[in-house]
VEXROFI-425046 format. One record per residue (C-alpha): x, z, y; chain. Coordinates in steps of 0.5 Angstrom, whole numbers. Layout:
! residues N
     px     pz     py  ch
      X      Z      Y   A
...
***
This chain:
! residues 67
     px     pz     py  ch
   -375    108     50   A
   -370    112     48   A
   -368    119     51   A
   -361    120     53   A
   -360    126     47   A
   -362    120     43   A
   -357    116     45   A
   -352    121     46   A
   -353    122     39   A
   -353    115     39   A
   -346    115     40   A
   -344    122     37   A
   -345    117     30   A
   -339    112     32   A
   -345    106     35   A
   -345    101     41   A
   -350    102     48   A
   -354     97     50   A
   -358     97     55   A
   -362     91     56   A
   -366     90     62   A
   -369     95     65   A
   -370    102     68   A
   -367    108     65   A
   -368    115     68   A
   -364    120     65   A
   -365    127     65   A
   -358    128     62   A
   -351    125     63   A
   -349    120     57   A
   -342    122     54   A
   -338    117     51   A
   -333    121     48   A
   -330    117     41   A
   -326    111     42   A
   -326    105     42   A
   -334    105     44   A
   -337    100     47   A
   -344    101     53   A
   -344     94     55   A
   -351     92     60   A
   -356     86     59   A
   -359     82     66   A
   -362     87     70   A
   -361     93     68   A
   -362    100     71   A
   -359    107     70   A
   -362    112     75   A
   -359    119     74   A
   -365    124     76   A
   -364    132     78   A
   -356    129     82   A
   -353    129     74   A
   -347    124     73   A
   -351    118     69   A
   -343    116     66   A
   -338    120     63   A
   -333    118     59   A
   -327    122     54   A
   -320    120     55   A
   -320    116     49   A
   -318    109     48   A
   -321    103     48   A
   -328    104     52   A
   -330    100     55   A
   -337     98     59   A
   -339     93     63   A
***
Protein backbone atom coordinates (compact mmCIF):
# COMPACT_ATOMS: atom_id res chain seq x y z
CA UNK A 1 0.00 0.00 0.00
CA UNK A 2 0.88 3.63 -0.19
CA UNK A 3 2.79 5.36 2.58
CA UNK A 4 1.48 8.47 4.32
CA UNK A 5 4.15 10.46 2.49
CA UNK A 6 2.89 9.18 -0.88
CA UNK A 7 -0.71 9.90 0.12
CA UNK A 8 0.18 13.47 1.14
CA UNK A 9 2.02 14.01 -2.15
CA UNK A 10 -1.03 12.83 -4.12
CA UNK A 11 -3.34 15.07 -2.07
CA UNK A 12 -1.03 18.04 -2.69
CA UNK A 13 -1.38 17.36 -6.44
CA UNK A 14 -5.14 17.74 -6.11
CA UNK A 15 -6.09 14.07 -6.08
CA UNK A 16 -8.86 12.66 -3.89
CA UNK A 17 -8.29 9.84 -1.41
CA UNK A 18 -10.02 6.45 -1.44
CA UNK A 19 -9.36 3.95 1.35
CA UNK A 20 -10.36 0.44 0.28
CA UNK A 21 -10.99 -2.26 2.92
CA UNK A 22 -7.88 -2.97 4.95
CA UNK A 23 -5.74 -1.69 7.81
CA UNK A 24 -3.66 1.43 7.20
CA UNK A 25 -0.88 2.17 9.70
CA UNK A 26 0.25 5.77 9.51
CA UNK A 27 3.69 6.97 10.57
CA UNK A 28 2.78 10.58 9.79
CA UNK A 29 -0.38 12.67 9.62
CA UNK A 30 -2.41 12.76 6.41
CA UNK A 31 -2.83 16.45 5.55
CA UNK A 32 -5.76 17.69 3.48
CA UNK A 33 -4.86 21.21 2.36
CA UNK A 34 -6.86 21.76 -0.83
CA UNK A 35 -10.48 22.87 -1.09
CA UNK A 36 -13.08 20.39 -2.40
CA UNK A 37 -10.99 17.30 -1.57
CA UNK A 38 -12.88 14.03 -1.01
CA UNK A 39 -11.62 11.44 1.50
CA UNK A 40 -13.70 8.27 1.22
CA UNK A 41 -13.42 4.95 3.02
CA UNK A 42 -15.08 1.88 1.50
CA UNK A 43 -16.09 -1.11 3.55
CA UNK A 44 -13.94 -1.85 6.57
CA UNK A 45 -11.08 0.60 6.08
CA UNK A 46 -9.23 1.09 9.37
CA UNK A 47 -6.70 3.90 9.87
CA UNK A 48 -4.28 3.42 12.77
CA UNK A 49 -2.03 6.38 13.63
CA UNK A 50 1.26 5.30 15.24
CA UNK A 51 3.19 6.98 18.05
CA UNK A 52 0.33 9.26 19.09
CA UNK A 53 0.15 11.25 15.84
CA UNK A 54 -3.06 12.74 14.49
CA UNK A 55 -4.45 10.50 11.74
CA UNK A 56 -5.99 13.22 9.56
CA UNK A 57 -5.64 16.99 9.58
CA UNK A 58 -7.90 19.18 7.44
CA UNK A 59 -6.84 22.76 6.73
CA UNK A 60 -9.33 25.62 6.97
CA UNK A 61 -10.54 25.22 3.38
CA UNK A 62 -14.02 24.93 1.88
CA UNK A 63 -15.76 21.88 0.46
CA UNK A 64 -13.75 19.03 1.99
CA UNK A 65 -15.85 15.86 2.26
CA UNK A 66 -14.92 12.95 4.53
CA UNK A 67 -17.04 9.80 4.44
